[in-house]
C-alpha positions in Angstrom: 13.0 -176.8 -59.1 16.7 -176.2 -59.4 18.2 -173.4 -57.5 19.1 -170.1 -59.9 22.8 -169.7 -60.5 25.1 -166.6 -61.0 25.1 -165.7 -64.2 28.2 -163.9 -65.8 27.4 -159.9 -67.2 29.4 -157.4 -68.7 30.1 -154.2 -66.6 28.4 -151.5 -68.1 30.6 -148.7 -69.9 28.3 -145.9 -69.7 25.4 -144.7 -67.3 26.8 -146.6 -64.2 24.4 -144.8 -61.7 21.6 -145.9 -63.7 22.9 -149.4 -63.6 23.6 -149.5 -59.9 20.0 -148.3 -59.6 18.0 -150.8 -61.7 20.6 -154.1 -60.8 21.7 -153.3 -57.2 19.5 -150.3 -55.2 16.2 -151.3 -56.4 16.4 -155.0 -55.8 17.5 -154.0 -52.3 14.5 -152.2 -51.6 12.1 -154.8 -52.8 13.9 -157.6 -50.9 14.7 -155.7 -47.9 12.5 -157.4 -45.1 13.8 -160.9 -46.3 17.1 -160.2 -47.0 17.3 -158.6 -43.1 15.8 -161.6 -41.8 19.1 -163.7 -43.0 21.5 -161.0 -41.5 21.7 -161.6 -37.9 25.4 -162.9 -37.0 28.0 -160.7 -37.1 31.4 -162.1 -38.9 34.0 -162.7 -36.6 36.7 -160.3 -38.0 34.2 -157.6 -38.1 33.2 -158.3 -34.4 36.8 -158.2 -33.0 37.6 -155.1 -34.9 34.6 -153.1 -33.1 35.4 -154.6 -30.2 38.7 -153.9 -30.4 38.0 -150.1 -30.8 38.7 -147.6 -27.8 35.7 -147.0 -25.8 33.9 -143.4 -26.7 35.0 -143.9 -30.4 32.6 -142.6 -33.2 32.2 -144.5 -36.2 30.3 -144.9 -39.4 28.8 -148.2 -41.0 28.8 -147.5 -44.9 26.2 -149.6 -46.3 25.0 -150.8 -43.2 22.1 -152.7 -44.6 19.9 -153.8 -41.3 22.3 -152.4 -38.8 23.3 -155.6 -37.5 27.0 -154.2 -36.7 25.6 -150.9 -35.3 25.0 -152.4 -31.8 27.7 -154.9 -31.4 30.0 -152.9 -29.3 28.0 -150.8 -26.7 30.9 -148.8 -25.8 31.7 -147.4 -29.0 28.9 -145.1 -31.1 28.2 -146.1 -34.6 26.0 -144.0 -37.4 24.4 -146.5 -40.4 23.8 -145.3 -43.7 22.5 -147.3 -46.7 20.8 -146.6 -50.0 18.1 -148.7 -49.1 15.1 -146.8 -47.7 13.4 -149.8 -46.5 16.6 -151.6 -45.1 17.5 -148.0 -42.9 13.5 -148.3 -41.6 14.8 -151.3 -40.0 17.9 -149.7 -38.8 15.7 -147.0 -37.1 13.0 -149.7 -36.0 15.9 -151.3 -34.1 16.4 -148.2 -32.2 19.8 -147.4 -33.9 20.3 -144.1 -36.0 20.7 -144.6 -39.9 20.3 -142.6 -42.9 19.4 -142.8 -46.6 22.6 -141.7 -48.3 24.7 -142.2 -51.4 28.0 -144.1 -50.9 29.8 -141.9 -53.3 28.3 -138.7 -51.4 28.4 -139.4 -47.7 26.7 -136.3 -45.6 29.5 -136.2 -43.2 32.2 -133.6 -43.0 35.8 -134.8 -43.7 37.4 -136.4 -40.4 34.4 -136.8 -38.5 35.0 -140.2 -37.4 37.4 -142.3 -35.7 36.5 -145.3 -37.8 34.2 -147.0 -40.3 33.1 -150.0 -41.7 31.9 -151.0 -45.0 31.0 -154.9 -45.1 29.6 -156.3 -48.4 28.9 -153.0 -50.4 32.1 -152.2 -52.7 31.5 -155.0 -54.8 28.2 -153.4 -56.0 29.8 -150.6 -57.7 29.9 -151.6 -61.3 33.5 -149.7 -62.4 37.1 -149.8 -60.8 36.7 -146.0 -61.1 33.4 -146.3 -58.5 34.9 -148.6 -56.3 38.0 -146.4 -55.9 35.9 -143.4 -55.7 33.6 -145.2 -52.8 36.9 -146.2 -50.8 38.0 -142.3 -51.1 34.8 -141.2 -49.6 35.0 -143.7 -46.6 38.4 -142.5 -46.1 37.6 -138.7 -46.3 35.3 -139.0 -43.3 38.2 -140.4 -40.8 40.2 -138.6 -39.0 44.1 -138.9 -39.5 45.0 -142.3 -37.0 41.6 -143.2 -37.5 41.0 -146.9 -39.0 38.6 -148.7 -41.7 37.7 -152.5 -42.1 36.1 -153.3 -45.7 34.8 -156.5 -46.6 34.0 -157.7 -50.5 33.0 -160.9 -52.0 35.9 -163.0 -53.3 35.9 -164.6 -56.8 37.8 -167.5 -55.0 35.4 -169.4 -53.2 36.0 -172.4 -50.6 34.6 -175.8 -51.5 32.0 -175.5 -48.6 31.0 -172.1 -50.2 27.3 -171.8 -50.8 28.6 -169.4 -53.5 29.0 -171.1 -57.0 30.8 -168.9 -59.5 32.7 -169.9 -62.4 36.5 -169.3 -62.6 36.9 -165.9 -64.1 33.6 -164.6 -63.8 34.2 -161.2 -61.8 31.3 -159.4 -62.6 27.8 -161.4 -61.9 24.3 -161.3 -61.4 23.8 -163.4 -58.3 20.0 -164.3 -57.8 17.7 -163.7 -54.7 14.7 -166.0 -54.5 11.7 -164.1 -52.8 8.8 -166.1 -52.2 5.7 -164.1 -52.9 2.8 -164.9 -49.9 -0.8 -163.7 -49.8 -3.6 -164.7 -47.3 -5.4 -167.1 -50.1 -2.3 -168.1 -51.8 1.2 -169.1 -52.2 2.3 -167.6 -55.5 5.4 -168.6 -57.3 8.8 -167.3 -56.3 10.2 -164.3 -57.9 14.0 -164.5 -58.5 15.6 -160.8 -58.5 19.5 -160.3 -59.7 21.8 -158.3 -57.9 25.1 -157.0 -59.5 28.6 -157.9 -58.2 32.1 -157.5 -58.9 33.7 -160.2 -57.5 37.2 -159.5 -56.1 40.3 -161.7 -57.0 43.0 -161.9 -54.0 45.1 -158.7 -53.7 42.6 -156.7 -55.6 41.0 -154.7 -52.7 44.7 -154.1 -51.4 45.6 -152.8 -54.9 42.7 -150.1 -54.7 44.0 -149.0 -51.2 47.4 -148.3 -52.1 46.3 -146.0 -54.9 45.0 -143.9 -51.7 47.5 -141.4 -50.5 48.0 -141.4 -47.0 46.8 -144.8 -46.1 48.5 -147.8 -44.5 47.4 -151.2 -44.7 47.4 -152.8 -41.4 46.0 -156.2 -42.1 44.3 -157.9 -45.1 43.0 -161.6 -45.5 40.2 -164.0 -46.8 37.7 -164.8 -44.7 34.1 -166.8 -45.0 34.8 -166.5 -48.7 35.5 -162.6 -48.8 38.4 -160.6 -48.7 39.1 -157.6 -46.1 41.6 -154.9 -45.8 42.2 -153.3 -42.4 43.7 -149.9 -43.3 44.9 -146.8 -41.1 44.3 -143.2 -42.3 48.0 -141.6 -41.8 47.0 -137.9 -42.4 
């Protein structure tokens, strides 16, 4: 059986929240346990960012998934949030603090945190406006002088990548194959499609540059992703 391939799609022109509910949030609810089993090794850039923070820093992991980054640096505090109830259950079972909430409406006061990370999340928002709103919301909860790290999937992939995208296909459904097993039988696998917007080089930087009082400290390409480290000026 051939492996399902990404499918090019048109981004929605209306009912974006419903589109993301159907093609992102509901999928993660179903695949949460299997997804969590595949997410255990921190990416080096994220690990270095977290380990470089001052002792006692308070941060937020926005779109924390199974919480794999929350305990990377035991000398800082981090609260996790995600839209997936089932992923947050895993976070809490691991002994971390996590809550279910919308990335466009975080339940934190302005300037509450010293830092924030959002790893492989922003690409699930289906329009440029919603992606910008998500970044604005992350920066809202950061104090002046605080720092953020954001990762997104890249359109440009290395030849060794497991991801296989056609040139120019920025809006895609990426399949997740979930095996259905019971005590008596193994059912045929079920394929669930997740929406992604694949970022071109410079696109994430351009979004950050639309936000006032933010300075990009570093940006780059790592593990077939684009990332930005930025500082909130005031």
